[in-house]
N, C-alpha and C positions, 0 to 999 in steps of 0.2 A: 816179840811183842806183835800181835795181830793189829791191823789198823784199827778195827772197832774198839779193841781194848785200849788202844792208845788214846783215843778221844774220850773214852769213859774215865780214864785216869786222869787226863788233863782237866776234865770237867770237876772231878773231885777236888784237884788242887786249885782250880779257880774258886770254887765254893769255900775252900779253907782260907784262901788268901782274902776273900771278901770279909771273912769273920775275924781275921787277925791283923790285916793291914788296912788302916783307916784311910790313908792318903791315896787318891786316884792315881797320882804321878808315881808313888812308889810301887803300887801295883802294877801300873803299866811297865815299869822298869823290870819287875819280876816276870811279868808275862812275856816280855821281849826275850829274856833268857830262856823261859820255858819253851816257847816256840822254837827257838834255835835248837835247844836240846832234843826236843821231840823230832824235829825235822832231821836232825843228824842221824837219828835212828829210823829213818824212812817212814815216819808217821805223818801221812798227808791228808788226814781227816780232821784236822783242827778246826776247820770252818764249821764243823758240828758244834763247836763250843760258843759260836757267836749267840748272844742273847742271854748268856749267864751273867755277864758283868759288862757295864757300859765302858769300863776302863779297858777290858780285853777287846770289846768291840771296836773302839776307837783305834786302838793299836792295829788290829786286824785290817781295818779299813785303810790305814796308812800304808801298811805293807802290801795289801792286796786290794787295791781300789775296786769297788764293785762294777764300775763302768769299764774295766779292763776286759779284753776278750778272754773268755774261758777256753782252755785248751780242748775240752771235751765237746764244745759246741761245733756243729757242723757249718761250714761256710756256705753251704747251698741254700 
């Protein structure tokens, strides 16, 4: 799976979860497993899914705080 198609697939799953799982905490538990599975298959573009669901966004922020140094930023 290409990286771009991975984040598109994850976005579709996030939208489906929002429609079928009413509880934020249950969606967050689902998203935690989703992120783990996608990352196990080297999909590292799930940050593109931020903004689709507040439950995903909160989990993503817990896992990857926005104030952490990003590896692609230059130290200079």
